[in-house]
C-alpha atoms as one frame of an Amber mdcrd trajectory, in Angstrom:
protein
 139.116  86.275 113.305 137.392  86.510 116.645 134.432  84.332 117.588 132.282
  87.488 117.765 133.093  88.498 114.172 132.626  84.921 112.989 129.184  84.855
 114.657 128.202  88.121 112.980 129.346  86.788 109.603 127.334  83.572 110.038
 124.263  85.538 111.147 124.451  87.780 108.076 124.912  84.775 105.802 121.961
  82.978 107.410 119.750  86.046 106.958 120.675  86.158 103.279 119.688  82.529
 102.809 116.483  82.998 104.798 115.335  85.935 102.689 115.924  83.914  99.545
 113.041  81.674 100.637 110.387  84.419 100.314 107.780  83.388  97.761 107.893
  85.491  94.641 105.340  83.524  92.663 104.015  85.510  89.750 100.390  85.315
  88.618 101.375  85.188  84.949  98.849  82.496  83.939  95.864  84.804  84.348
  95.431  86.060  80.759  96.739  89.519  81.592  98.316  92.139  79.376 102.060
  92.721  79.693 101.401  96.038  81.470  99.032  94.406  83.985 101.517  91.611
  84.639 104.301  94.155  85.196 102.156  96.153  87.642 101.193  93.011  89.567
 104.769  91.772  89.826 106.536  94.989  90.796 109.269  94.661  93.400 108.306
  96.753  96.414 111.851  96.470  97.779 113.156  98.698  94.978 110.034 100.458
  93.668 108.036 102.623  96.064 105.078 102.516  93.675 104.879  98.718  93.396
 102.058  98.201  95.923 100.164 101.225  94.611 100.499  99.957  91.023  99.329
  96.528  92.168  96.247  98.081  93.787  95.439 100.255  90.773  95.650  97.248
  88.465  93.339  95.246  90.725  90.723  98.014  90.693  91.052  98.556  86.942
  90.342  94.836  86.415  87.200  95.221  88.538  85.978  98.248  86.595  86.703
  96.469  83.301  84.648  93.465  84.427  87.665  91.145  84.189  86.341  88.914
  86.956  88.053  85.713  85.850  91.431  87.477  85.972  90.672  88.865  89.449
  89.834  85.370  90.660  92.988  83.978  89.085  95.192  86.619  90.739  93.538
  86.135  94.124  93.697  82.330  93.849  97.395  82.521  93.036  98.128  84.956
  95.874  96.142  82.792  98.285  97.495  79.378  97.261 101.134  80.462  96.947
 100.953  82.652 100.072 102.522  85.472  98.077 103.897  88.474  99.923 105.486
  91.765  99.056 108.978  92.370 100.438 108.363  93.446 103.998 105.746  90.775
 104.582 102.434  92.281 103.387 100.243  89.502 102.008  99.215  90.036  98.388
  95.780  88.544  99.082  95.216  91.304 101.649  96.297  93.908  99.087  93.763
  92.465  96.638  90.898  92.873  99.114  92.014  96.243 100.428  91.615  97.602
  96.896  88.311  95.858  96.185  86.501  96.830  99.391  85.638 100.398  98.428
  85.790 102.932  95.598  88.836 105.200  95.230  89.574 108.095  97.581  86.674
 110.194  98.974  83.852 108.347  97.218  80.557 110.025  96.474  77.219 108.211
  96.609  77.490 107.725  92.847  80.952 106.125  93.299  79.496 103.759  95.918
  76.567 102.858  93.656  78.915 102.009  90.781  81.298 100.078  93.034  78.570
  98.011  94.684  77.007  97.281  91.286  80.380  96.056  89.946  81.050  93.740
  92.885  77.479  92.376  92.804  77.881  91.726  89.073  81.095  89.805  89.829
  79.287  87.625  92.388  76.429  86.953  89.943  78.742  86.094  87.064  81.030
  83.866  89.186  78.890  82.420  92.013  81.608  79.968  93.103  84.149  82.780
  93.600  85.071  83.145  97.242  87.041  86.275  96.331  83.992  88.009  94.853
  81.836  87.202  97.875  84.424  88.361 100.398  85.006  91.539  98.376  81.237
  92.158  98.428  81.007  91.571 102.181  83.955  93.884 102.855  82.401  96.466
 100.534  79.162  96.380 102.535  81.096  96.921 105.772  82.949  99.909 104.311
  79.740 101.236 102.760  78.164 101.052 106.213  81.041 102.924 107.827  80.836
 105.533 105.079  77.156 106.082 105.964  77.989 106.280 109.680  80.667 108.908
 109.071  83.959 109.607 110.835  82.663 111.534 113.850  82.301 110.571 117.478
  79.389 108.264 118.293  77.420 111.160 119.740  77.547 112.976 116.380  76.215
 110.091 114.264  72.669 110.490 112.988  70.000 107.860 113.517  70.032 107.099
 109.795  73.839 106.720 109.916  73.526 104.105 112.676  70.682 102.354 110.844
  72.621 102.145 107.568  75.737 100.870 109.355  73.677  98.147 111.053  71.872
  97.151 107.834  75.022  97.016 105.741  77.110  95.100 108.286  74.225  92.640
 108.696  74.232  92.168 104.913  78.005  91.548 105.041  77.514  88.925 107.754
  74.808  87.228 105.689  77.090  87.106 102.640  79.929  85.596 104.678  77.617
  82.999 106.205  76.392  82.047 102.717  80.019  81.831 101.569  80.920  79.204
 104.165  79.486  76.437 101.925  82.136  77.041  99.235  84.992  74.548  99.109
  87.627  77.290  98.752  88.764  78.891 101.978  90.297  82.315 102.430  92.136
  83.956 105.344  90.191  87.188 104.796  86.885  85.383 105.453
């Protein structure tokens, strides 16, 4: 066998061993149903719906008021540095689903969403996850008020609401800095 082929073989073998090191920690200690656990532990390398199912489960836990479970999942994803195959951090997927209501939200959807996240913060004041989710929600709520158009097309009230809501997000993050838990999304 030539040195070139031997090098290729060794490289392939090394890649196989390296990928075996990817953390696949499962948040099974979070008092979840079997269906929730399955949706949170889907394998995105073989199931194209795994990340979507993960996100849907996260939001359904929020709407059900299962705040302790949300904290448990986020704490596990954060502390074990869990990723999906391909490298997406699970903690980022948690926040990306908690930062706004589902697709094309109405004002009523925003009101419900903000009320849910505020309730989470009130019921679990030491939760860094709840506070970051609330701050990110305020930022997205501000951008929703601003609208998607060019700056010249944004109304004065759109700019005012964006400024107010991002200022509220900043305030929440500053208040969160006293917590002992730290989070890369902060």
